[in-house]
N, C-alpha and C positions, 0 to 999 in steps of 0.2 A: 487616681482622682478623674472622675467623669464629668466634673462641674468646673466652670471657668471661674477666676476670682480675680479680684481687683487688690491691688496694694495702693495706699497712699502712705508716701514717707512723712514722717514726723520729726523734725529737727527741732533740738532744745538745747541749751547749754545752762546749768547753774552758775549762780554768781560766782564773779571770779575769785571770791576770798574762800569759797567753799572748800575744805579740807577732803582731800582724797586719799588720806592715808588709809592703808589696808587695816582691816579690824583683828585686833590681837585674836580675839576668838577664832579667827578663821587661819591662824598662822599656827603651824606644827612641823614635828620633824618630818611628816609625812607630806605637808603642804607647805614648804617654806616660802616666804616672802621673796616675791619676783619683781616689784614693782616699787619704784623710787617715791617716796614720799613726795607730793606736791600739792598745789592746790588747782584748780578747775581753770583758773586764769594761765597758770604756768602750763597746764598741759595742752589748753589752747594755743598758746604763743608756739609751742614745740611743734603741734601739728600743723600750724600756720608756717612756719619756717621749713618744715619737711616738705611740704607741698609748692614751697616757693612763693607762696602769697605773701610772707613777712621777713624783711631782712632783719639780720641780728641788731 
């Protein structure tokens, strides 16, 4: 690439009660389910604890 480009971060998070369960149509023997079912709020809490920004 011979042209400069700019990056602008965009941060967002869905409602805390948003279900993040894997879609059944995306799971099969070649693509097994690898993520635990949780809500967006549970995911955010987990990440904040991992980063040390929130206590248990």
